[in-house]
C-alpha positions in Angstrom: -10.4 -12.5 -2.3 -7.2 -13.0 -4.3 -3.7 -12.8 -3.1 -0.9 -12.6 -5.6 2.9 -12.1 -5.5 4.7 -10.2 -8.2 8.4 -10.7 -9.0 10.5 -7.6 -8.7 14.1 -6.7 -8.8 15.8 -4.3 -6.4 18.7 -2.0 -7.3 21.3 -4.5 -6.4 19.9 -7.1 -8.8 18.4 -9.4 -6.2 15.0 -10.9 -6.8 12.2 -10.1 -4.3 8.6 -10.8 -4.0 6.0 -8.1 -3.6 2.8 -9.3 -1.8 -0.5 -8.1 -3.1 -4.0 -8.5 -1.8 -7.5 -7.5 -2.9 -10.1 -6.3 -0.5 -12.9 -3.9 0.3 -12.5 -0.4 1.8 -14.3 -0.3 5.1 -13.1 3.1 6.4 -12.0 6.3 4.5 -12.2 8.7 7.5 -8.5 9.3 7.9 -6.5 11.5 5.5 -4.5 9.5 2.9 -5.3 6.3 4.8 -7.7 3.5 4.0 -8.7 0.5 6.1 -9.1 -2.5 3.8 -10.7 -5.8 4.8 -9.3 -8.9 3.1 -11.1 -12.2 3.2 -9.7 -15.6 2.5 -11.0 -19.1 2.9 -9.1 -21.6 5.1 -9.9 -25.2 5.8 -9.9 -26.3 9.4 -7.1 -28.8 10.1 -9.2 -31.3 12.2 -12.8 -30.8 11.2 -12.3 -29.9 7.5 -14.9 -27.0 7.7 -14.2 -24.1 5.4 -13.8 -20.9 7.5 -13.8 -17.3 6.2 -10.9 -15.5 7.7 -11.1 -11.6 7.6 -8.2 -9.3 8.3 -7.9 -5.5 8.1 -5.0 -3.7 6.7 -4.1 0.0 6.9 -3.1 1.2 3.4 -1.7 4.5 2.1 -3.9 6.3 -0.6 -1.9 9.3 -1.7 -4.6 11.0 -3.8 -7.6 10.0 -1.5 -9.4 8.4 -4.5 -10.9 5.3 -3.0 -14.2 5.5 -1.1 -15.8 3.2 1.4 -17.3 0.1 -0.1 -15.0 0.0 -3.1 -12.9 -3.0 -4.1 -9.2 -2.2 -4.2 -5.8 -3.9 -4.7 -3.1 -3.2 -2.1 0.6 -3.9 -2.4 3.2 -4.3 0.5 5.6 -1.5 0.9 7.9 0.0 3.4 6.4 1.2 6.7 4.9 4.7 6.2 3.6 5.0 9.8 3.3 2.8 12.8 0.3 0.9 11.3 0.7 1.4 7.5 2.7 -1.2 5.6 0.5 -1.3 2.4 -0.4 1.1 -0.4 -3.5 1.2 -2.7 -2.4 0.2 -6.2 -5.6 -0.1 -8.1 -9.3 0.8 -7.6 -11.8 -1.7 -9.2 -14.9 0.0 -10.6 
């Protein structure tokens, strides 16, 4: 999937980078929380084989709009719970 970084400015004028990732919702069973699986391709250092690395992120979905199987974009944010450090920004149709 795609990983992008957006330039943002905080209140004090300093520049910061906000990480964004695109993935698929694999669980929507929790209230206002989605589990998003993000895939990326990595080349093995020694054998040069291309590996598909999958990682799950817990993301906050305030309006409970996204459903299981949908493609979403998540953005890094301050911790909202012990596991959630991401929020759902956009739902792709």
